[in-house]
C-alpha positions, 0 to 999 in steps of 0.5 A: 662667705666662710673665712679661713683666715692664716696668722699672715692674714689674721694679724693684719687685723692687730697691727696696722699694715698693708692689707689691714684694712682689706683684712678687717672688710674681709672679716666683717663682711664674713659669715664666719671666721676660723684659724688654726689653733696654732694661729694664736701663737703665730700673731702673739709672736709677730706682735711681740717683733714688732714690739721688739724691732720698734715697729711699734711701741710696747704699749701698743704692743700690749694693747694689740695683744688685749685685743687678740685674746679678747676677739679670740672666742669669736674666731673658729679655732681650729684644734690640731689633732694627729690626723690633722698633722698627718694631712699637713705632712702630705700637703708640705710634700705636694706642695713645698710648704712649710710646717705651719703653712701646711698645717694652715692648709690642712686646717683650711681643708678639714674644715671646709669638708665638716661644713660641706661649704666653700671656704675663702682661704685669707693668705698673705704667704705666696706660697699657700696662696698657690697651695690653697688653690692648687688644692680646689680653694678659693684664695684671697686677696690672690694675685700675690704670684 
């Protein structure tokens, strides 16, 4: 299985949250994992926020950030291009998505088209899950609403 992880799914690899065990299992069972290049900043920001609001101690946050940097090479980091952003704008309009969610869906669609194989979109965002399904992609874990 080929899996595209948006930031809401990828962050669960680095912060212990509801769904973290399932995400780690999904990653382990995947033939390939990918995400948008912007996920690196989104996940780093989520880790920093967890430290800032007291969800985790600073040393744990630093360790999570180091793990993100160390494992980044194992992820297919999909570039953000002008064509991808243009498509994201159309997807945002069509599906009522926020900006980065539209970037994620556009990235997943381009990757699926490039591979000519199904790509599963892993997300814990209800709107992105619905939009991915409407665009003909399988969403994981599914059932968010």
